[in-house]
C-alpha positions in Angstrom: 154.8 92.9 -112.0 155.2 90.6 -109.1 157.6 92.1 -106.5 158.9 91.2 -103.0 158.5 93.7 -100.2 160.0 93.7 -96.7 156.9 94.4 -94.5 159.0 95.0 -91.3 161.1 97.8 -92.7 160.5 101.1 -94.6 161.7 101.2 -98.1 162.0 105.0 -98.0 162.4 105.9 -94.4 162.0 109.6 -93.3 164.8 111.2 -91.4 163.2 110.7 -88.0 162.4 107.0 -88.6 163.1 104.5 -85.8 166.2 102.5 -86.7 166.2 98.7 -86.5 169.1 97.3 -84.5 168.1 93.7 -85.3 168.4 93.6 -89.1 170.8 95.0 -91.7 170.6 95.2 -95.5 173.8 95.3 -97.5 175.7 96.9 -94.6 173.1 99.6 -94.0 170.8 100.1 -91.0 167.1 99.5 -91.7 164.2 101.6 -90.3 161.4 99.9 -88.6 157.8 99.9 -90.0 154.6 99.9 -88.0 154.4 96.1 -88.7 157.9 95.3 -87.5 157.9 91.8 -85.9 154.2 91.3 -86.7 153.4 88.3 -88.9 155.5 87.1 -91.8 158.2 89.5 -92.9 158.2 89.1 -96.7 155.3 90.0 -98.9 154.7 89.3 -102.6 152.6 92.0 -104.3 151.1 91.8 -107.7 148.0 92.5 -109.7 146.0 89.6 -111.0 144.6 89.4 -114.6 141.5 91.3 -113.4 143.7 94.2 -112.2 143.0 93.4 -108.5 146.0 93.9 -106.2 147.0 90.7 -104.3 149.4 90.2 -101.4 150.9 87.0 -100.0 153.2 86.8 -97.0 156.1 84.5 -96.4 158.5 84.0 -93.5 161.6 83.4 -95.7 162.8 85.7 -98.4 163.8 82.7 -100.6 160.2 81.4 -100.5 158.8 84.9 -101.4 161.3 85.2 -104.3 160.3 81.8 -105.6 156.6 82.7 -105.4 157.1 86.0 -107.1 158.9 84.3 -109.9 156.2 81.7 -110.3 153.4 84.3 -110.2 155.2 86.5 -112.8 155.7 83.5 -115.1 152.0 82.5 -114.9 150.9 86.1 -115.5 153.1 86.3 -118.5 151.8 82.9 -119.9 148.2 83.8 -119.1 147.8 80.7 -116.8 147.6 82.5 -113.4 145.0 81.1 -110.9 144.9 82.6 -107.5 145.6 80.4 -104.5 142.1 80.6 -103.0 140.6 79.3 -106.3 143.3 76.7 -106.7 142.6 75.3 -103.2 138.8 75.2 -103.4 137.3 71.7 -103.2 135.9 69.8 -106.1 132.3 70.3 -105.0 132.6 74.1 -105.0 134.2 74.1 -108.4 131.9 71.6 -109.9 128.8 73.5 -108.7 130.1 76.7 -110.4 130.8 74.7 -113.5 127.4 72.9 -113.5 125.4 76.1 -113.0 127.2 77.9 -115.8 127.6 75.1 -118.3 125.1 74.8 -121.2 123.1 71.6 -120.9 119.7 70.5 -122.1 117.3 70.6 -119.2 117.0 66.9 -118.8 120.8 66.5 -119.1 121.2 69.3 -116.4 119.0 67.3 -114.0 120.9 64.1 -114.6 124.3 65.8 -114.1 123.2 67.4 -110.9 121.9 64.1 -109.5 125.0 62.2 -110.6 127.4 64.6 -109.0 125.4 64.9 -105.8 124.9 61.2 -105.2 128.0 59.7 -106.7 130.9 62.1 -107.0 130.6 64.6 -104.1 130.3 62.0 -101.2 133.7 60.5 -102.2 135.7 63.2 -104.0 133.8 66.4 -103.3 136.0 67.5 -100.3 139.3 67.3 -102.3 140.8 70.1 -104.3 141.0 69.1 -108.0 144.8 69.3 -108.0 145.0 66.6 -105.3 142.9 64.1 -107.1 145.2 61.5 -108.8 144.5 58.8 -111.3 144.6 56.2 -108.5 141.9 58.1 -106.7 139.7 58.0 -109.8 140.3 54.3 -110.2 139.3 53.7 -106.6 136.2 55.8 -107.2 135.3 53.7 -110.3 135.7 50.5 -108.3 133.6 51.8 -105.5 130.7 53.0 -107.7 130.8 49.8 -109.7 129.6 48.0 -106.6 126.4 50.0 -106.6 125.8 51.0 -110.2 125.4 48.9 -113.3 127.8 49.8 -116.1 125.2 51.7 -118.1 124.2 53.7 -114.9 127.8 54.5 -114.2 128.1 56.4 -117.5 126.4 59.6 -116.3 128.5 60.2 -113.1 131.6 59.2 -115.0 130.9 61.6 -117.8 130.1 64.3 -115.3 133.4 63.7 -113.4 135.4 63.8 -116.6 133.8 67.0 -117.7 134.4 68.7 -114.3 138.1 67.6 -114.2 138.6 68.8 -117.8 137.1 72.2 -116.8 139.5 72.3 -113.8 142.4 71.7 -116.2 141.2 74.4 -118.5 140.9 76.8 -115.6 144.4 76.0 -114.3 143.4 74.3 -111.1 145.3 71.2 -112.1 147.8 70.3 -114.8 146.2 67.1 -116.2 142.9 65.3 -116.1 143.2 62.3 -113.8 140.3 60.5 -115.6 142.5 60.0 -118.7 143.7 56.5 -118.9 141.1 55.1 -116.5 138.9 52.4 -117.8 135.3 51.9 -116.6 133.3 48.7 -116.9 132.1 48.0 -120.4 128.4 48.3 -121.1 127.2 45.0 -122.4 123.8 45.2 -124.1 121.7 42.4 -125.4 121.0 42.5 -129.1 117.7 44.1 -130.0 115.2 41.4 -130.8 112.4 43.1 -132.8 108.8 42.2 -132.1 107.2 39.7 -134.4 104.8 41.3 -136.9 102.1 39.1 -135.5 102.7 40.6 -132.0 102.8 44.2 -133.4 99.4 43.6 -135.2 98.0 42.2 -132.0 99.2 45.3 -130.0 97.5 47.6 -132.5 94.3 45.6 -132.5 94.1 45.4 -128.7 94.9 49.0 -128.0 92.1 51.1 -126.4 90.4 53.4 -129.0 91.9 56.5 -127.6 95.5 55.2 -128.1 95.0 52.9 -131.1 96.4 55.5 -133.6 99.3 56.3 -131.3 100.4 52.6 -131.2 100.1 52.3 -135.0 102.1 55.5 -135.5 104.8 54.2 -133.2 105.1 51.1 -135.3 104.7 52.9 -138.7 107.1 55.9 -138.1 109.5 54.9 -135.4 108.9 58.0 -133.4 110.0 58.1 -129.7 107.3 58.2 -127.1 107.9 61.8 -126.2 107.8 62.7 -129.9 104.4 61.1 -130.3 103.0 62.7 -127.2 104.2 66.1 -128.4 102.6 66.0 -131.9 100.3 68.9 -132.6 97.6 68.1 -135.1 97.7 70.6 -137.9 101.2 71.7 -137.2 103.0 68.3 -137.5 100.6 66.0 -139.4 100.3 66.6 -143.1 97.9 64.1 -144.6 98.2 65.7 -148.1 101.9 65.3 -148.1 101.6 62.0 -146.1 104.3 63.1 -143.6 104.8 63.7 -139.9 107.3 66.3 -138.8 109.3 66.0 -135.6 110.4 69.3 -134.2 109.6 68.9 -130.5 108.8 66.4 -127.8 106.7 66.1 -124.7 109.1 66.1 -121.7 107.8 64.6 -118.5 110.2 65.4 -115.6 110.4 63.2 -112.6 108.8 66.1 -110.6 106.6 68.8 -111.9 104.3 69.0 -115.0 105.0 68.0 -118.6 106.2 70.6 -121.0 107.1 70.8 -124.7 110.8 70.7 -125.2 113.4 70.4 -127.9 113.9 67.0 -129.6 116.5 64.7 -128.1 119.4 65.8 -130.5 119.8 68.1 -133.5 119.5 65.1 -135.7 116.1 64.3 -134.2 114.5 67.1 -136.2 113.2 65.2 -139.2 110.3 64.5 -141.5 109.0 60.9 -141.6 106.7 59.5 -144.4 103.3 58.2 -143.4 101.9 55.0 -144.7 98.4 54.8 -145.9 97.3 52.7 -142.9 98.9 55.2 -140.5 97.2 58.1 -142.3 93.8 56.3 -142.1 94.4 55.7 -138.4 95.0 59.4 -137.8 91.8 60.4 -139.7 89.8 57.9 -137.6 91.4 59.2 -134.4 90.6 62.8 -135.3 86.9 61.9 -135.8 86.5 60.0 -132.6 88.8 62.1 -130.4 89.1 65.6 -131.9 92.5 67.1 -131.0 92.2 69.2 -127.8 93.9 72.5 -127.0 96.0 72.2 -123.9 97.6 75.1 -122.1 101.2 74.0 -121.7 104.7 75.5 -121.3 106.8 75.6 -124.5 110.5 75.4 -123.9 111.6 74.7 -127.4 113.5 78.0 -127.2 115.3 77.7 -123.9 116.0 81.4 -123.9 112.3 82.3 -124.2 110.0 79.8 -122.6 106.3 80.6 -123.0 102.9 79.3 -122.1 100.7 78.7 -125.0 97.8 76.5 -126.3 98.9 73.4 -128.1 96.4 71.4 -130.2 97.8 68.0 -129.2 96.9 65.0 -131.4 97.0 62.7 -128.4 95.9 63.5 -124.9 95.2 61.6 -121.8 91.7 60.4 -120.6 91.6 63.6 -118.5 92.2 65.7 -121.5 95.7 66.8 -120.7 99.2 66.1 -121.9 100.3 62.5 -121.6 102.7 61.9 -118.7 105.3 59.2 -118.7 104.1 57.7 -115.3 100.4 57.5 -116.4 101.4 56.1 -119.8 103.4 53.2 -118.2 100.1 52.1 -116.5 98.2 52.4 -119.8 100.8 50.4 -121.6 100.8 47.7 -118.9 97.0 47.2 -119.3 97.5 47.3 -123.1 100.0 44.5 -123.0 97.8 42.4 -120.8 94.9 42.7 -123.2 97.2 41.8 -126.1 98.6 38.7 -124.5 95.1 37.5 -123.6 94.0 38.0 -127.3 97.1 36.2 -128.5 96.4 33.3 -126.2 92.8 33.1 -127.2 93.8 33.0 -130.8 96.0 30.0 -130.1 99.2 31.8 -131.0 102.3 30.8 -129.1 103.6 34.3 -129.3 103.5 36.8 -126.4 104.5 40.4 -125.8 107.7 40.2 -123.6 107.3 41.3 -120.0 109.9 44.1 -120.4 108.5 45.4 -123.7 107.7 49.1 -123.9 106.4 51.5 -126.6 110.1 51.9 -127.6 110.0 48.3 -128.9 107.8 49.5 -131.7 110.6 51.9 -132.7 112.9 48.9 -132.9 110.3 47.1 -135.0 110.1 50.0 -137.4 113.9 50.0 -137.8 114.0 46.2 -138.4 111.4 46.5 -141.2 113.5 49.2 -142.9 116.7 47.1 -142.6 115.0 43.9 -143.8 113.9 45.7 -147.0 117.4 47.1 -147.8 117.5 50.5 -146.1 121.1 51.8 -145.6 122.5 52.7 -142.2 122.3 56.3 -143.1 118.6 56.1 -144.1 117.7 54.3 -140.8 119.7 56.8 -138.8 117.8 59.7 -140.5 114.4 58.1 -140.0 115.0 57.4 -136.4 116.7 60.7 -135.6 119.9 59.1 -134.2 122.7 61.6 -133.5 125.3 59.5 -135.3 125.3 56.4 -137.6 127.4 54.6 -135.1 124.4 54.6 -132.7 122.3 53.0 -135.4 125.0 50.4 -136.0 125.5 49.6 -132.3 121.8 48.9 -132.0 121.0 47.1 -135.2 124.3 45.8 -136.8 123.2 42.2 -136.3 120.1 42.8 -138.4 122.3 43.7 -141.4 124.4 40.6 -141.1 124.3 38.1 -144.0 124.9 34.4 -143.9 128.5 33.4 -144.1 127.8 31.0 -146.9 126.2 33.7 -148.9 129.2 36.0 -148.4 131.6 33.2 -149.5 129.5 32.7 -152.6 129.9 36.4 -153.5 133.7 36.2 -153.1 133.8 33.2 -155.4 131.8 35.0 -158.1 134.5 37.7 -158.2 137.6 35.5 -157.8 136.6 32.4 -159.8 
């Protein structure tokens, strides 16, 4: 129960209490307390939801009464937030939120970086309740000058999440990010590699990585999923399948480790073609899978070090790192383009092509041969069918003339 107390006077004065000649209450003389004349006279006392007693002092009784009524209302409604917490700045609150929120490890790193570099320098000193929609619009405008629309997404999502948490914790009444638009991400349509180029990429690959390149084109696995394949555990040549249940994660700093797949939908089993299975057999003979001591974080609550019998390893015999792979790929593309030029082909591997383009190639082959959106989503391990459609909808499009013909067949 929130109540207002007169700090300067005793509520139950003893007989020998010193009377106060300055103040009266309902026509009666008050007795001075030891705090008479010290600090603010009126004190609001209450116990917070945790049972801890709190005190707030006010100079005017009307202000104390108003505060007591507000506190009692919030306590009754279960929305009470102490003043100290309500007045903390966004950075302090966001750091508490970030360190207690459940994120995948890579996501946690990206969120920390986005907040530190793009949110805190501009809004970090402000209490969440003082941040208005106009402040968020100004922040978006400022960050749009230094970040591409796609790069703005991570700090924007982090800011939205922090403000939503602030609303949930009662630090502010509404999320100022609501109703604010950010620059639209415009992506070029995926242009799949020509089959001639894909065949050239497989032929020009160095022996150690030839099977890896073929598997990328024949299964659509992501690079990390390929690097994380364990021989007997994930490759079944009797069933002609490859199982995806982990990926090799290469952080910007530190050593690679085995982690969970990108999303829950990334756990999947993909069929192997005869040529892909043959490539795996040949790879096993020439480069027997090696046991690598590596940290396994597929269970975030119980990370362990273990020996993994990786199908593909680097020249040094360790897990393949993203940085070293980019150099391998660059040399690989050079060899491929030289081979294409020598053969008289006008085709070339695009300068910005990556191993991921073989994943797009795999998707395009499925679509060309009638695979549904749902099937392509499952094979690629996309979290939602909408992601598949956003990337490849143009590959499903039919000629307008053909569509018109179909309508006429029904209506005429």
